[in-house]
N, C-alpha and C positions, 0 to 999 in steps of 0.2 A: 459385512459391515453396512450400513447401508449411506451413502453418501448425506454428509449434512450442508445446510441452506445455513445460509447466514445474511444479514444485514450490512451495508456500509453505505455510512448515510455521508453528502457531501454538501459545505450550506453553500448557499446562491455566490455566494463572494465566492465558491471555489466550485463556480461549475464551467470552469472551461478544464482543468484536472477530471468531470466527468466527463466532457465532451473529448474528452482528447486519451483515454482510455478505449472508450466508444470505435476514431474509426482510428486503432492502433497506433496512434504517436506516442502514448504513453505505454509503455511495454512491463512494466512493472510498477504493480499498489503497493504503497507498506503501511504500517502501522505496529503500533507499539505491539507486542505479543501476548495481550491481558490474555488472564484464561480466554474472551468470550473466542480471539484468532487463533490459539498456538496452539490447540489440536487438528486444527484443517491443513485438512490434502489434498493429492490431486481426484480430481473430479467431483468434490464438493463444488454445488453451488454457490456466488456471490449476489447477490439481488442488491446491483446498485443503484441510491440514487438521491433525486437530487432537486425539491420543488418538492413538483408532478412530476416530475422526468422520472421513467424505470426503464431498470435493464440487466438481463440477468448474463452473465459468462462465464464460466464453466471456468475452473484452478485447472492448469497446464501442467505446472510445478508449484512446490513451497518449503523458503529453503528459513528456518530463521539463525539468525544474525547478532553475534552480543554487542557485536557493537558500527558504529554508524560506518569506522576506518575498514567494519571486515564485511560490510553491503557496501561497498565501492568498488570492494579489491577483487568481487566477484561481478555488480552492475556497473555499468557507465553512470553516471549521474541526471546526462542525458537523457535514461531511459527512465527515469522514477519520475524525475521530468525536466518534459521536455526545454523551459525554456533556462536554465539552471545550469553550468556548466559546473564545477569546479564543487571540492565534500565542502571545502567553507559555506556557501553558501548554501550548501544543506544543509550542511548544518542547524546554520542559521536561520533555515526553515520552522523543522523543526523542532526549531530551541521558540519558537514562534506562539509556538499549540500549545494548549494551559498544561500544566505538569510532564512533556514531556521529555527534558530531560532526566527526570528521576521514570516516568516508564523507562523511557530506553539503561537507563543506567539495573532497575530492577529486569523489567524482562524482555528486554534486545526488541528485537527490530524483526514482525516477519516479512516477505515478503512473496509476493504474488504475482504469479504469470496466466495469464488467460490464452485458451485458444482462440 
């Protein structure tokens, strides 16, 4: 089976998150596990895009979680977002994205670790 390639877009305001993935301080990238992301697996390629900047990362490990609580049971909050310390802060961040509360409730979260 061939490896997939998927694009993850970052808004200019989130350039720090894009950079943190590239420099390794952000160890886990998460998204709602919608149809676009739910079938990703180790070995797949992610094209990170922020404005004109692009970088490819290979997925080392991927897991799907039913809730934010399940996610932080496996990963440290600081591995998901280096600027945050608590599950409450992480939840607030997710819920600040349009329709994310509903998407997490419906699809869960996918967590990707990169090589």
